[in-house]
C-alpha positions as CSV (number, residue, x, y, z in Angstrom):
1,M,26.9,-19.9,-4.2
2,N,24.7,-17.6,-1.8
3,A,22.8,-20.6,-1.2
4,E,25.6,-22.5,-0.7
5,I,27.0,-20.3,1.8
6,G,23.8,-19.9,3.7
7,S,23.9,-23.6,4.2
8,M,26.8,-23.7,5.9
9,S,27.0,-24.5,9.3
10,M,29.1,-22.1,11.6
11,R,31.0,-24.6,12.3
12,A,31.9,-25.5,8.9
13,L,32.7,-21.8,8.6
14,G,35.4,-21.7,11.0
15,T,37.5,-24.4,9.1
16,V,37.9,-21.6,6.0
17,R,41.1,-19.4,6.1
18,P,40.1,-15.9,7.4
19,G,40.8,-14.3,4.2
20,L,38.3,-16.8,2.4
21,L,36.0,-16.3,4.8
22,L,35.6,-12.6,4.7
23,L,35.6,-12.6,0.9
24,L,32.3,-15.1,1.5
25,L,31.0,-13.1,4.1
26,M,31.2,-10.2,1.6
27,L,29.7,-12.0,-1.2
28,Q,26.6,-13.1,0.7
29,S,26.0,-9.5,2.3
30,C,26.2,-8.3,-1.5
31,G,23.7,-10.7,-2.8
32,G,21.5,-10.6,0.0
33,G,21.2,-6.9,0.3
34,A,20.3,-6.5,-3.6
35,K,16.6,-5.4,-4.6
36,S,14.7,-5.7,-7.9
37,T,13.2,-2.3,-8.9
38,A,9.8,-4.0,-8.8
39,D,10.2,-3.8,-5.1
40,H,10.1,0.2,-5.1
41,P,7.5,1.0,-8.2
42,Q,8.0,4.6,-9.0
43,T,4.8,7.0,-8.8
44,P,3.7,8.0,-12.5
45,A,4.1,11.5,-13.5
46,A,1.0,13.6,-13.4
47,N,0.2,15.5,-16.7
48,A,-1.8,18.3,-15.3
49,T,-0.9,21.6,-13.8
50,P,-2.5,23.4,-10.9
51,P,-3.5,27.0,-10.9
52,T,-0.3,29.1,-10.3
53,I,-0.4,30.6,-6.8
54,A,0.2,34.5,-6.7
55,R,2.7,35.0,-3.7
56,S,3.5,38.1,-1.9
57,S,6.9,39.0,-0.9
58,A,6.5,38.2,2.4
59,S,5.5,34.7,1.4
60,P,8.5,31.9,1.5
61,E,10.0,31.0,-1.2
62,P,8.9,27.5,-2.9
63,S,11.6,25.2,-3.1
64,T,13.5,25.2,-6.3
65,A,13.4,21.5,-6.6
66,A,11.6,19.7,-9.4
67,R,8.5,18.7,-8.2
68,T,5.3,16.6,-10.1
69,P,1.8,18.4,-9.2
70,P,-1.0,15.7,-8.5
71,Q,-3.2,14.9,-10.9
72,P,-6.6,16.1,-9.9
73,T,-9.5,13.5,-9.8
74,A,-11.9,13.8,-12.8
75,P,-15.5,14.2,-12.2
76,L,-17.6,11.6,-12.5
77,A,-19.6,11.5,-15.5
78,G,-22.8,13.6,-15.0
79,E,-21.6,15.0,-11.7
80,R,-22.7,18.5,-11.0
81,P,-19.6,20.7,-10.9
82,P,-19.4,22.2,-7.3
83,C,-18.3,26.0,-8.5
84,G,-18.8,28.1,-11.5
85,T,-22.6,27.2,-11.9
86,A,-24.0,30.6,-10.7
87,G,-23.2,34.1,-11.8
88,A,-23.8,36.2,-8.7
89,P,-23.4,35.1,-5.7
90,P,-26.4,35.7,-3.2
91,A,-26.9,39.1,-0.8
92,R,-26.8,36.9,2.2
93,Y,-26.1,33.3,3.0
94,E,-28.2,30.8,4.7
95,H,-25.2,28.7,5.5
96,V,-21.6,28.7,5.6
97,I,-19.7,25.7,6.5
98,W,-16.2,25.6,7.8
99,I,-13.9,22.1,7.6
100,W,-10.7,22.7,9.3
101,M,-7.8,20.7,9.0
102,E,-4.2,20.2,10.7
103,N,-0.6,20.8,10.3
104,H,0.6,21.5,6.9
105,N,1.5,24.2,4.8
106,E,0.7,25.1,1.2
107,T,3.2,23.4,-0.4
108,A,3.0,20.1,1.6
109,I,-0.5,20.0,0.3
110,L,-0.5,21.5,-3.4
111,D,2.2,19.5,-4.5
112,S,1.3,16.2,-2.9
113,Q,0.4,13.0,-4.6
114,Q,-1.8,11.8,-1.6
115,A,-4.0,14.7,-1.8
116,P,-5.9,14.3,-5.2
117,Y,-9.6,15.3,-4.0
118,F,-8.1,18.5,-2.3
119,N,-6.2,19.3,-5.6
120,R,-9.3,18.7,-7.6
121,L,-11.1,21.1,-5.6
122,V,-8.9,23.9,-5.9
123,H,-9.1,23.3,-9.7
124,E,-13.0,23.5,-9.9
125,C,-12.9,26.2,-7.1
126,A,-10.7,28.9,-5.9
127,T,-8.4,29.4,-3.1
128,A,-6.2,32.5,-1.8
129,S,-2.5,32.8,-1.2
130,P,-0.7,33.6,0.7
131,Y,-3.0,32.6,3.8
132,A,-1.7,33.0,7.4
133,M,-2.0,31.6,10.9
134,V,-2.7,34.4,13.3
135,G,-0.9,32.7,16.1
136,S,1.0,28.8,17.3
137,P,0.1,26.5,18.3
138,S,-3.3,25.1,17.0
139,L,-5.8,26.6,19.5
140,P,-4.9,30.5,19.0
141,N,-5.6,30.0,15.4
142,Y,-9.0,28.5,16.5
143,I,-10.0,31.0,18.8
144,G,-8.5,34.0,16.5
145,A,-10.6,32.5,13.3
146,T,-13.9,32.8,15.8
147,A,-13.2,35.8,17.7
148,G,-11.0,38.3,16.0
149,S,-8.2,38.3,18.5
150,T,-6.0,35.1,20.2
151,F,-6.3,37.0,23.4
152,G,-2.8,36.5,24.1
153,I,-3.0,32.4,23.9
154,K,0.1,30.5,23.3
155,D,-0.6,27.2,24.2
156,D,-3.5,24.4,23.7
157,A,-4.8,24.2,27.2
158,N,-8.1,23.2,27.8
159,P,-11.4,25.9,28.5
160,K,-10.6,25.8,32.2
161,S,-7.3,27.4,31.6
162,H,-9.0,29.7,28.9
163,P,-12.3,30.7,29.9
164,L,-13.2,33.6,27.2
165,Q,-15.8,36.3,28.3
166,T,-15.7,37.9,24.9
167,D,-18.2,38.1,21.7
168,N,-17.6,35.7,19.3
169,L,-18.9,34.3,16.2
170,Y,-21.0,31.7,17.7
171,R,-23.0,34.6,19.6
172,Q,-23.2,36.9,16.8
173,V,-25.2,34.0,14.5
174,R,-27.4,33.3,17.8
175,S,-27.9,37.1,17.9
176,T,-29.5,37.3,14.6
177,G,-31.8,34.4,15.8
178,R,-30.3,31.4,13.7
179,T,-28.4,28.8,15.1
180,A,-24.3,28.4,14.8
181,K,-23.5,24.6,15.7
182,S,-20.4,22.7,16.1
183,Y,-19.9,19.1,14.8
184,E,-16.8,17.8,16.6
185,E,-15.8,14.3,15.5
186,S,-14.9,11.4,18.1
187,M,-16.1,13.9,20.9
188,P,-17.9,11.6,23.7
189,T,-20.6,13.8,24.7
190,N,-22.3,17.6,23.7
191,C,-19.4,19.9,24.4
192,S,-16.7,17.9,26.0
193,L,-14.6,20.4,27.7
194,V,-11.6,17.9,27.8
195,G,-9.7,16.2,25.1
196,S,-10.4,12.1,25.0
197,G,-9.3,9.7,22.6
198,R,-9.0,11.5,19.0
199,Y,-11.1,14.1,20.1
200,A,-9.2,17.5,20.6
201,V,-10.8,20.0,22.7
202,K,-8.2,22.5,21.7
203,H,-9.5,22.1,18.2
204,N,-13.0,23.4,19.3
205,P,-13.2,26.8,19.7
206,Q,-16.8,27.0,20.8
207,A,-16.1,24.9,24.4
208,Y,-13.8,27.9,25.2
209,F,-16.4,30.6,25.1
210,A,-18.1,31.0,28.8
211,A,-19.6,34.3,28.7
212,A,-23.8,35.2,28.6
213,D,-25.2,32.1,27.3
214,D,-22.3,31.0,25.5
215,R,-21.9,27.6,27.5
216,S,-25.7,26.6,27.7
217,A,-25.5,27.2,23.9
218,C,-22.3,25.3,23.7
219,E,-24.2,21.8,25.6
220,R,-27.0,22.1,23.3
221,D,-25.2,22.7,19.7
222,N,-21.7,21.6,20.0
223,V,-22.4,17.9,19.1
224,P,-20.5,14.8,17.9
225,L,-20.1,14.5,14.2
226,G,-20.9,11.0,14.0
227,D,-20.6,8.8,10.8
228,I,-21.6,10.0,7.2
229,S,-24.7,7.5,7.1
230,Q,-26.2,8.8,10.7
231,G,-25.7,11.0,13.2
232,E,-25.7,15.0,13.7
233,L,-24.3,16.4,10.3
234,A,-25.8,13.4,8.2
235,N,-28.9,14.1,9.8
236,D,-29.0,18.1,9.5
237,L,-28.1,17.7,5.5
238,A,-30.4,14.8,4.9
239,R,-33.5,16.9,6.5
240,D,-32.3,20.3,5.1
241,T,-31.7,21.5,8.9
242,L,-28.2,22.7,8.6
243,P,-27.4,25.5,10.9
244,A,-26.7,29.0,9.6
245,F,-22.9,28.6,10.7
246,S,-21.3,24.9,11.0
247,F,-17.7,24.5,12.3
248,I,-16.6,21.0,11.4
249,T,-13.6,19.5,13.4
250,P,-12.7,15.6,12.0
251,D,-10.8,14.0,14.5
252,L,-7.0,14.0,15.4
253,C,-6.1,11.2,12.7
254,N,-8.8,12.9,10.3
255,D,-7.6,16.2,10.0
256,T,-3.8,15.3,9.2
257,H,-2.6,16.2,12.9
258,D,-1.9,12.4,13.3
259,C,-2.4,10.5,10.5
260,P,-1.0,11.1,6.5
261,V,-2.0,13.4,4.4
262,A,-3.9,10.6,2.2
263,T,-6.0,9.9,5.2
264,G,-7.4,13.5,5.5
265,D,-7.9,13.5,1.9
266,M,-10.0,10.2,1.8
267,W,-12.0,11.9,4.9
268,L,-12.6,15.3,2.6
269,A,-13.7,13.2,-0.6
270,Q,-16.4,11.1,1.5
271,W,-18.0,13.8,3.2
272,I,-17.6,16.8,0.9
273,P,-19.8,15.3,-1.6
274,V,-22.3,14.4,0.7
275,I,-22.6,18.6,1.2
276,L,-22.5,19.3,-2.2
277,A,-25.3,16.9,-3.0
278,S,-27.5,18.5,-0.3
279,R,-30.4,20.5,-0.8
280,A,-29.0,23.4,1.0
281,Y,-26.1,23.5,-1.4
282,V,-27.6,22.5,-4.7
283,A,-30.3,25.8,-3.4
284,G,-27.1,28.3,-4.1
285,T,-27.1,29.7,-0.7
286,T,-24.5,27.6,1.0
287,A,-21.0,28.0,1.2
288,V,-17.9,25.7,2.0
289,M,-14.3,26.8,3.4
290,V,-12.0,24.4,4.2
291,V,-8.9,25.5,5.4
292,Y,-5.6,24.1,7.6
293,D,-4.9,25.8,10.9
294,E,-1.0,26.3,10.5
295,P,2.2,26.8,9.4
296,T,1.8,29.6,6.9
297,P,1.2,29.8,4.2
298,M,-1.8,27.4,4.6
299,P,-3.7,25.4,1.7
300,N,-7.3,26.6,1.8
301,V,-10.6,26.1,-0.8
302,F,-13.3,28.0,-1.4
303,I,-16.6,26.7,-2.5
304,A,-20.0,28.0,-3.8
305,P,-22.1,27.8,-7.1
306,S,-20.7,31.5,-7.8
307,V,-17.3,31.1,-7.4
308,V,-15.0,31.3,-10.2
309,P,-13.0,27.9,-11.3
310,G,-9.3,28.0,-10.7
311,A,-9.5,31.7,-9.3
312,V,-6.1,32.6,-6.8
313,A,-7.1,35.6,-4.9
314,S,-3.7,37.0,-3.6
315,D,-3.7,39.5,-0.7
316,S,-2.3,39.6,2.9
317,F,-5.2,37.0,4.0
318,S,-5.6,35.2,7.3
319,H,-8.1,33.3,9.6
320,Y,-9.3,36.9,10.4
321,A,-10.3,37.3,6.7
322,L,-12.1,34.1,7.1
323,L,-14.3,35.4,9.9
324,R,-14.9,38.7,8.1
325,A,-16.1,37.0,5.0
326,T,-18.4,34.7,6.9
327,E,-19.8,37.5,9.0
328,E,-20.4,39.5,5.9
329,M,-22.2,36.6,4.3
330,L,-24.2,35.8,6.9
331,G,-25.5,39.3,7.2
332,I,-23.7,40.5,10.5
333,A,-22.8,44.2,10.4
334,V,-20.1,43.9,13.2
335,F,-16.8,42.6,12.5
336,L,-15.0,41.1,15.2
337,G,-11.4,42.4,16.6
338,A,-9.2,42.0,13.7
339,A,-11.4,40.9,11.1
340,D,-12.6,44.7,10.8
341,S,-9.5,45.4,9.3
342,S,-8.7,42.5,7.3
343,P,-8.5,42.6,3.9
344,G,-11.9,41.1,1.5
345,L,-12.0,37.5,1.0
346,R,-15.8,37.4,-0.1
347,D,-15.0,39.5,-3.2
348,A,-11.6,38.5,-3.9
349,V,-13.2,34.9,-4.7
350,H,-16.2,35.8,-5.5
351,F,-18.4,34.1,-2.8
């Protein structure tokens, strides 16, 4: 009947009595709108259950709706586990690597079928919960994590609006005779002070520090990431010339700011195995920290050979705890700003 109705000309329909015409149009609408369930396949239920996340009374309550946790990707045959392969952590790390992602809270990532690789890392290594932002929007979190204070910043303005004359993690590392380097995806030139395309300067904290030798160091050590087969990070990993501190920023798509969670997860699944296969990591003196900038509570994962697989650290952690742990791990005795009073993340995840 629908085929017959569809073949009628408007002139022919005009000869049908109004009541019958209305009935025919209703039947056509119902038949044409029906869709097979094959058009919307159901996501198969996962069997694995992620580690229980300890929450403080200050943490937002999780949704009471039933959720299906993602199935962590299974390790490849013969693949070396990233964590749990060493008993005690080194007294001082040679390399600490930060990777910052964007704009998703803990529940959105840990319960997401779009983040199988991130959830695999959570199962194989360690996480901290609750883990809180230190400001809003993005920029105060990046500045707070690298300087121990947000300095009253409450926007994402560029470095011209916020030239910071303050001590910072990059300078602390340089004061020990070592290198602190930023790898910024899609940045057009070294230490670009203006965002363009998929590069966001607000996600590049080193560009905001402008005292002492900060600017010259930025122009030298704040570099485009390059791709996975060549470029600054790939070359430093391949040549075993990784700096003491690395800040890795995916671009606005790969950090999940403008693109889906699955896009960022695929980016992590490409880059982190390269880091874990490097001589620097296999030597046992490199740690990797993956965090989201906001909103509270944010997902995170901490990776090092000494980290206990599946461990969950519970305390009032924030980006200031990340800063303190990094200073401790690199043998820096003075903790910047709020990092000085932050709970100890290093012991909590066995770094």
